[in-house]
C-alpha positions as CSV (number, residue, x, y, z in Angstrom):
1,M,0.2,-0.2,0.2
2,P,1.4,3.4,-1.3
3,T,2.4,5.7,1.6
4,P,-0.1,8.6,1.9
5,L,1.4,12.1,1.1
6,P,1.6,14.9,3.4
7,A,-1.0,17.8,2.9
8,A,0.3,20.3,0.4
9,P,1.1,23.7,2.1
10,E,-1.3,26.8,1.4
11,V,0.3,28.6,-1.9
12,G,-0.8,32.2,-2.7
13,L,0.9,34.9,-5.2
14,S,2.7,37.9,-4.3
15,V,4.2,40.8,-5.3
16,V,7.3,41.7,-3.8
17,D,9.5,44.9,-4.4
18,G,8.1,45.5,-7.9
19,R,8.9,41.8,-9.5
20,L,7.0,39.3,-11.2
21,P,4.7,37.2,-8.7
22,Q,6.3,34.6,-7.1
23,V,4.7,31.5,-5.5
24,M,5.1,32.2,-1.7
25,L,4.3,29.0,0.5
26,T,2.7,29.8,3.7
27,S,4.7,27.3,5.8
28,E,7.5,28.5,8.1
29,F,9.7,25.5,6.9
30,P,11.4,25.1,3.6
31,P,9.4,22.6,0.9
32,T,10.4,19.1,0.8
33,V,10.5,18.6,-3.0
34,D,12.5,16.6,-5.7
35,S,15.3,17.5,-7.9
36,S,13.0,19.5,-10.0
37,D,13.1,22.3,-7.2
38,K,16.1,23.8,-9.0
39,L,13.4,24.8,-11.7
40,L,11.0,26.6,-9.4
41,N,11.8,29.7,-7.3
42,M,10.0,28.7,-4.0
43,T,9.6,31.6,-1.5
44,T,8.9,30.7,2.0
45,T,8.3,33.2,5.1
46,A,10.7,33.9,8.2
47,T,10.2,36.5,10.5
48,F,13.0,39.3,10.9
49,S,13.6,38.3,14.2
50,A,13.9,34.5,13.5
51,L,17.3,36.4,10.9
52,L,18.8,37.7,13.7
53,R,18.2,34.9,16.3
54,T,19.0,32.1,14.2
55,P,20.7,33.8,10.8
56,N,22.1,30.4,9.8
57,E,18.7,28.5,9.8
58,V,17.3,31.5,7.9
59,I,20.2,31.2,5.2
60,E,19.9,27.8,4.7
61,R,16.3,28.3,3.3
62,L,17.9,30.1,0.0
63,E,18.8,27.0,-1.1
64,H,15.0,26.5,-1.9
65,G,14.6,30.1,-2.9
66,D,13.7,33.3,-1.8
67,V,12.8,34.2,2.2
68,L,10.5,37.2,2.5
69,L,11.1,38.4,5.8
70,T,8.1,39.8,7.9
71,R,8.8,42.7,10.1
72,R,6.6,44.2,12.5
73,D,4.8,47.9,11.6
74,A,7.3,47.5,8.3
75,E,7.2,46.1,4.6
76,P,8.5,42.8,4.5
77,L,11.9,42.4,3.1
78,R,13.0,40.0,0.2
79,L,16.0,38.0,0.6
80,S,17.7,36.4,-2.1
81,K,20.8,34.9,-3.7
82,A,22.5,37.5,-6.0
83,R,22.9,35.0,-9.3
84,T,18.6,34.7,-8.6
85,A,18.0,38.2,-8.7
86,Q,20.2,38.6,-11.8
87,A,18.6,35.8,-13.7
88,E,15.3,37.1,-13.1
89,S,16.4,40.7,-14.2
90,D,18.0,39.1,-17.4
91,T,14.6,37.5,-18.0
92,L,12.6,40.3,-17.6
93,S,14.9,42.4,-19.5
94,A,14.9,39.9,-22.7
95,L,10.8,39.3,-22.7
96,A,10.7,43.1,-22.5
97,Q,13.0,43.5,-25.6
98,L,11.5,40.4,-27.2
99,I,7.9,41.8,-26.7
100,A,8.8,45.3,-28.1
101,A,10.8,44.5,-30.9
102,S,7.9,42.1,-32.2
103,L,5.2,44.7,-32.4
104,D,4.7,47.1,-35.4
105,D,2.3,49.8,-35.8
106,D,-0.5,47.6,-36.3
107,A,-0.1,45.7,-33.1
108,C,0.8,48.6,-31.4
109,E,-2.9,49.8,-32.4
110,R,-4.4,46.5,-31.6
111,L,-2.5,47.0,-28.1
112,V,-4.5,49.9,-27.1
113,D,-7.1,47.8,-27.3
114,R,-5.6,45.1,-25.0
115,L,-4.3,47.6,-22.3
116,A,-7.9,48.9,-22.1
117,D,-8.5,45.9,-19.6
118,P,-5.8,46.6,-17.3
119,F,-6.1,50.0,-17.4
120,P,-9.8,51.4,-18.2
121,W,-8.6,54.9,-17.8
122,I,-7.0,54.7,-21.3
123,A,-10.8,55.3,-22.8
124,F,-10.8,58.9,-21.5
125,L,-7.3,59.9,-23.6
126,P,-7.9,60.9,-27.2
127,S,-6.7,58.4,-29.5
128,K,-3.6,60.5,-30.7
129,F,-2.7,60.0,-26.8
130,Q,-3.8,56.5,-26.6
131,K,-0.7,55.7,-29.4
132,D,1.3,58.1,-27.4
133,F,0.5,56.2,-23.9
134,V,1.3,52.7,-25.6
135,D,4.6,53.9,-27.2
136,E,5.9,55.2,-23.9
137,F,4.6,52.3,-22.0
138,L,6.3,49.9,-24.3
139,R,9.6,52.0,-24.5
140,T,9.9,52.4,-20.4
141,T,8.9,49.1,-19.8
142,R,12.0,48.0,-22.0
143,A,14.2,50.5,-20.5
144,C,13.0,49.4,-16.9
145,A,13.5,45.7,-17.8
146,S,17.1,46.4,-19.1
147,V,18.4,47.9,-15.7
148,G,16.0,45.9,-13.6
149,R,13.8,48.4,-11.6
150,F,10.1,49.4,-12.4
151,D,10.0,52.6,-10.7
152,R,10.0,54.7,-13.7
153,L,7.3,52.7,-15.1
154,T,5.1,53.2,-12.0
155,I,5.7,57.2,-12.5
156,A,4.7,57.2,-16.2
157,L,1.3,54.9,-15.3
158,N,0.6,57.4,-12.9
159,A,1.3,60.3,-14.8
160,W,-1.0,59.0,-18.0
161,Q,-3.9,58.0,-15.5
162,S,-3.6,61.6,-14.0
163,T,-4.0,62.8,-17.6
164,A,-6.8,60.3,-18.5
165,E,-8.4,61.5,-15.3
166,A,-8.1,65.7,-16.8
167,Y,-9.7,64.2,-20.0
168,A,-12.4,62.9,-18.0
169,N,-13.4,66.2,-16.5
170,P,-17.0,66.8,-17.8
171,H,-16.7,70.5,-17.7
172,L,-14.0,70.1,-20.4
173,T,-14.6,70.0,-24.1
174,S,-15.0,66.3,-25.1
175,D,-11.8,66.4,-27.2
176,G,-10.0,68.1,-24.3
177,S,-9.0,71.0,-26.6
178,D,-9.4,73.3,-23.7
179,L,-6.4,71.8,-21.6
180,E,-3.3,73.2,-22.1
181,P,-0.3,70.8,-21.5
182,L,2.8,71.8,-19.6
183,S,6.0,71.2,-21.1
184,R,7.4,70.5,-17.8
185,P,6.0,69.7,-14.5
186,A,5.0,73.0,-12.3
187,A,3.8,73.3,-8.7
188,V,0.3,74.1,-8.2
189,V,-1.8,74.9,-5.3
190,N,-4.0,72.2,-3.7
191,P,-7.4,73.9,-4.0
192,R,-8.8,71.9,-1.0
193,T,-6.0,73.5,1.5
194,N,-4.8,76.3,-0.6
195,E,-1.3,75.1,0.1
């Protein structure tokens, strides 16, 4: 009679440090896996105090994947091997370059429709600006992937969403012709606080 398998740990997806979602095991112990564990980067969780009390035990978990260090009243930290982080960055960069290189003008126009699902506010942008958004989104994604940091992509997305919010104002003309784009950012007074 075969030996029953232990219950599988609960698995959830998590986005940590602006990177792609990782599989995160809620178990406090490293997963028991066969040799295929080298193909998967499993993330385990430990407390920051456990790292301070028993650093070697927490560091040993890095053999199985990243360790998410939880802290009381603070954002979690991600502990990973430099080789793993570099491999993730290289893979993201290659994917971004491949996607951008494979898009011609027709594909970019179709991408406007596809991006309306994750970014519904794009509908408020005039069609010319929708294409500009797609172009900037692709260029910024490529650049961010090449350096392994995605902060600038977040800034670009927030700026485009703010532009869409301005065009959504019902007190403006439908084409937004009464909006005056700024050539560079300028400080404005907050009308709620007059600051």
